[in-house]
C-alpha positions, 0 to 999 in steps of 0.5 A, a space after each residue: 499500500 502506497 503511503 500519502 507521500 508516495 502517491 503525490 510523487 506519482 502524481 507529480 511525475 505523471 504530471 511533470 512528465 505530460 503538462 510541460 514541454 521536454 524542451 531540450 534545446 530551449 535554453 537556460 533562462 527560464 531554468 535559471 529564473 527559477 533555480 534564482 527564485 528558489 535561492 539554490 545557485 549554488 546549491 552547495 559551496 562546492 561544486 563538481 559539475 560531470 559531462 561526457 558522451 560515456 563514463 558520467 555516472 561512474 565518475 560521478 558515483 566514484 568522486 562521491 563516495 571519494 568525497 563520503 570516505 574523506 568526510 565530507 557532506 556530499 549531495 549527487 544528481 544523476 540522471 536518467 534513473 533505472 527504476 525510480 525518480 528517487 535514484 536521480 537525487 542523493 544526500 550522502 549516498 542515500 536516494 532522496 526520500 519520497 516527501 522530500 521530492 514531494 516538497 522540492 516539486 511543491 517549492 518550485 511550483 510555488 515561484 516558478 510562475 509563467 516559466 514552463 519547465 521540462 521533465 529535466 529542468 523539474 528534475 535537476 531544480 529539485 535535486 538543487 533544492 534537495 541538496 540546498 536545503 540539506 545544507 551539503 558541503 559539495 554537490 556533484 552533478 551530472 549533466 544530462 545531455 550535452 553541457 551548454 544548454 543541459 539545465 546543470 549549467 544553471 550552476 557554475 562548477 568549480 570543477 568541469 570534468 569532461 568524461 569522453 567526447 564521441 558521437 550521440 545525441 547527434 540531432 541535439 549536439 551536431 555530428 562530430 567530435 568537434 561540435 560535441 566537444 564545443 557543447 560539452 565545454 559548454 559547462 567551463 567557466 573563467 579559472 576554474 579547472 577542467 578534468 578530461 577524461 581521454 588522452 586527445 580531447 577535441 580542439 573546441 574543448 581546449 581552445 575554450 579551456 584556453 579563452 576562459 583561462 581554465 586550467 585542463 588536466 589531461 588523462 594519461 598526462 596529468 592523472 590516470 591508471 596502470 597496472 592496479 594503481 591509480 595516479 595523480 600529479 607529474 613528476 615528484 608530485 606524482 601520487 600513486 594509489 593502489 585500485 582493484 577495479 571493482 564496480 567503477 572502471 579505474 578509466 572513471 576512477 582516476 578521473 573522479 580522483 583528479 577532480 575530488 583532488 582540484 576541490 581540495 579532497 584530502 587523498 589517502 590510501 584508505 580514502 580510496 579504498 572506502 569508495 571503492 568498497 562503496 561505490 557502485 553505478 547500477 546498470 554498468 558492468 552488473 554481474 549476476 549468476 543466475 540458474 547456472 549462466 552469467 550475466 552481464 549488464 551494461 548500459 552501452 548505448 552507442 558505439 563509443 560506450 561499447 567498444 569500452 563495454 568489450 574492453 572491459 568484457 576482454 580484461 574479464 572474460 577474455 577466454 570464454 564464449 560471450 553472447 549479447 542481447 540488444 535494445 537501442 531507441 530509434 536514435 541510435 547506431 545499432 550497427 557501430 554497437 553490433 560492430 563493436 560486440 562482435 569482435 567478441 560476441 559469437 552471437 548478437 540477439 535483438 530485444 524490443 524497447 518499450 518506450 514512446 522512442 522504442 525500437 523493434 527488434 525486427 528493425 534492428 536486426 535488419 538494420 544490421 542484415 543479419 536475418 538468422 539472428 534473434 529478434 523478439 522480446 527481451 524475455 524471448 531473447 534471454 530465453 533463447 541465449 540461455 537455451 544456447 549458452 553452455 555452462 561457461 559462456 557469459 550472455 550480456 544485456 545492453 542498450 537502452 535504459 528500458 532494455 537494461 531496466 527490465 533485465 535488471 528485474 528479470 535477474 532480481 538485481 533490482 526490483 521497481 519501488 512504487 513510489 517513484 515508479 516512472 512510466 510516463 517520462 521519456 528516458 534520453 538514453 
């Protein structure tokens, strides 16, 4: 039975998912005005803003846990959620309670006036309100899409992070890495350092950093990982920390370590150890053994993410046979994803996605041109590969949040919470 707060939250989620336009490219004037009226700028004395094509969620999760392990109070916002809206807002590592989110929505409604807000703008404002009201020391804020026009960008970053730049959401961000990099560089602020999670970022990012006097810390030069260690600093200033990759890949853990260092987080080996033990990012390289089968679930929904996923798989399961289930939204490069997976997977099956922007399994199979591949429901695809696999095989499920959400429920990784279940809003990945 739902509580009054759970019922109220469900009503709010239905309302904001229907009543207001999504408006990804509307600009920030409206949401900034509402944020100012709410008194949530800044939401905390220190803010880390994390953008990037892939790796944002993992970097955000590890930065959050590093700060907590060092004794800092932290508010975090991520998107999209997998099972419940509450996942989008965390204070000191815990998902927001229904009552907290309802109070935030009511405060937003009381002061927004005639400003039309999208679902995502409501979500970010609710997160900023929750973090500000909790009077936390730090905010770690994950950008939803791009950077320049994302609602998170109403907050001035004390440290800006761009984890990676690759082709995704081209209809909004542009069709080249340079164009997409320029959009992501919109989170930079004058004099505030930038952490870049790849060794060869687009020039558009570096040029914008130079224009703003934002010192760039670049992966492989100023920080990184090697063997079972993370490192920051150059020359005599270099510091190393033991790190055995768990839920967070060392690529993203190193980015988070550099960002935490730049906001003055005292880093010691025990800090890294505690963060590594506590950090998790549901839907990213999650492993489950069910009925004698080994499953790996991952939100790889573009070719860049798929290549990263394949590298992780090769390191962990290089000697085992691998099969994959792919389910993606309409705007995704399914052929590119399958090409990346095909370097490791001996069979790929396709699963229907069940959202307004979802895509049928049959259409994905046709695009890839593999007439013999299984195409059908997610349950059907999972049953098909389970029957065809041996005891030593690994079965992947990857793609959209919709497919990963349903796979996690079927594998009993997490069940939906009735209070935060959100069937109305369209996920963006």
